[in-house]
Steps between C-alpha positions, in 0.01 A plus 500: 500500500877477536649810657752684285713797589621782279815654644587865462784720617610519863330179603139592432283191453172500312285195558304434184231303681167683522381501861146499632406813698498304826843351430640840404380662822634213711834522324523875560424471872747213539769709332459778758534299820855625558395867490144495635397646729711814487683640803319678781492871566351706781236749393246727674160339550350724232740351242442138600148456359470207260846365575610179672620508860863393528493457878271365767307771683577431867335685786755664728233549769145393570230635267301651657747591771237520779158368598248730333125554480332370184183704565388827649370410845617426852803307626471300819602189686264221393470382860353840596192445278425125530131543415262735322414816689839557662561871570853638513640848550684655205854579613635686192508509122765354264547626143686347204856625476524577873600282794250423773527743793578207724396146605129430513383510863339175615122501475487776237495547124626764260370656182717383209511559125596276207875448482571641845728299734334308780602624844684255721255270675230511229442177305172567315318766300125533466362692201319819588170364362497243783562758774257753649666806642358610834594863536864594451650259754327165453448234230255207505589192293209329322676162485772309682853602408726248328877496536667595168179629339579779250865503603773496235789329675859612462664287229166357385567620144872421483711392797850636547748290298229342282510505119212716383558429129743278313743608233356458151163656578385766256475843658146635475319768698442261790867402515599867501266553794639195683859612451415850621321352801819311584681831504667463160545800273682289238526135401729274299347400167627340181644744254286578197659365180645770277368431150644662187255517206656532156274576201667426165421576138554755224127551458415628848526847648428614858136581569431870446773543237423572134446185293675468166409276203485135603536581870273436802487625857680272743233354729657186645750681720244705695271196525780286643604771743149469644515118492835495681368730772192282540723193532699663782804622308667836448499569122771684308385590149805522273516704177391322183779293344513497122534183290878502477750283689695803627188675629379184672842441654507852649145465632574167666812640662288771662282229657785298650455410867121524530303214651297442184517617141189506283566553131216570258512374142783357295482142632330330203666366185495804269818644354457810719429298816839567657430501874579135571833529321579822686423334834725209412778738395468679835549170683144399583421131511160448342314191609212482250330719242171342400184417690208307352244775556309781334561786530871507584665195347840672437580562869857481633627437850850478638752629753759773464719448805247560782251679274188317382441574131153497344484554124141593419347511152425844361125478439309660790291197594797263469713726719243540778381138501853357516590750772192393697572130468878493539653826621237582763546182709878531464502860627275400789739218590792745495305726735415211734132501404320168450350376173357726235266702719216404267184300561430216256139384454294286266271693264277407208572629150233734365573386145668210322873541432730347240878487537813311389499172690871517582481838677364625830305814419446784746192705417469851637152501642245645738336295772140535611269300721243288324263225595697226664829686532749722323487564126805615303446725199806540272570849372381560147854519365776257596755629248821539696600816317178685583523731802129452563570132566691584819265758650170447678543134593509357851596139433696255288300198387732202452417277203712188552728329253372175352165641390420688181143597586322579824121530489293776651456429871826307534667559837850640476762611749483876533761728655334797668696822458249689714278391793208280389171677420253543781218241520 
C-alpha cells in the first residue's frame, strides 16, 4: 500500500497506512531513542525498588571487610591439628560484632561464632559438631584441620574497587540488600516517567458522582492510573475534558511538559472525535493513527516536543489492550527498564475462534495447565465496551493476521499478565 499523509495545522503528520501491532510498537520505541532513558536521580534505597540503576555499584572497601567464621565452632591454625584427635587449649571466645581479644597464641584454639572476626594467626574454623570439648579449657578435634575451612575471606564477596552490579540492573530486594551491604543508603536510578492521563467525553462523569441521562461512570482513568504504576510510571489523572475544542485545548495545556500523555477517547473518525485535531493544534506531531488489530484499531501515537503522546480508544478493552501493547513498553524504556516485563508462551486454544483475516486479534483470556501444556480460555465476552471483558483475565491470546479461523487446540502466542499457573 502506498503511504499517504494528511497534513494538519502546525506540522502534524498523519500517516494513513495501517500498521501491524509489531510495526507500531517498533516505531514507537524508535521514536523515543532521543529521550529514553530519562535522567538519573538519587533516591533512598526504599524508593529505588523496581527502578533501573543509573550507576555501577562499586565497592569502596572489601566485603566482608575481615576474615570471618562461617560456622559456630573453633578457630585455629590448621598446622596445629594436622590429624584427627589433636587436642588444643581454648584461649578465649570471639563473638560477632566484637574484635578478637588478641592474636591467637600458637598451639591453641578459640571458641568462635558465625560472623565473628578470626583472630590474627588463625586460618581455619572447625564446626562445633566436629569438636569434643574436654572440660572448660580443652578441645579435641575429630578430624584433621584444613586451611581456609569455614572461613569467609575478606573481599571474597566483593573486593574493594570491584563493580558489584552494573548500571541498568533492575532494583529488587536482593539489589537493595547488596547496596546496603556496600554501605549505601541511597542509589542513582532512572527517573520514573511522569504520565498525564486525560479522559475525554461528554458522556462520562467521575466515579462516585451522580449519573445523569445518557451518562456513565468514568472507568478508564482509574484503570490506566493502575496500569501506569504497574509499568513503572508516576500517573497524573487530569480532570475529564469535554468534547469541545476549547475544553480540549485547556486540558492539553495543563499536561504540557510531562514525559508521556495518555488521552482516552476521541481518536476515531466520528464528528465528535476531536482529540487528534486538538493535539495537532497544540503542536503535537502525530506519527500514525491506525493499527490493524482488534480491539484498539483507532490508536494514535506521536510526539509533542519531548512528550510521548498515546491516543487510546475510549472503549475499556481497547484502552487497556493498546496501553499494554504500546504504552507499557514505551514507559519502561523511558524508565530504563528492558522489554515489556511480560512472559510470552505458547498455549492451546480451548475453543475454535473466528476473526477478520486482516487483523491481529488479542483475546482477553485465562490460562490453565492441561495435558501437554498450557491451555488458554478466552473470556466469555470479548466486546470492547463491556467492563467485564477487562476484569478477571491473566493473559492475552494473540490470534495472528492472515488467518480467519483457528481450530480448537491451535497453538497461539500468549502474553502472560500474571505468573503462569502452578503445575
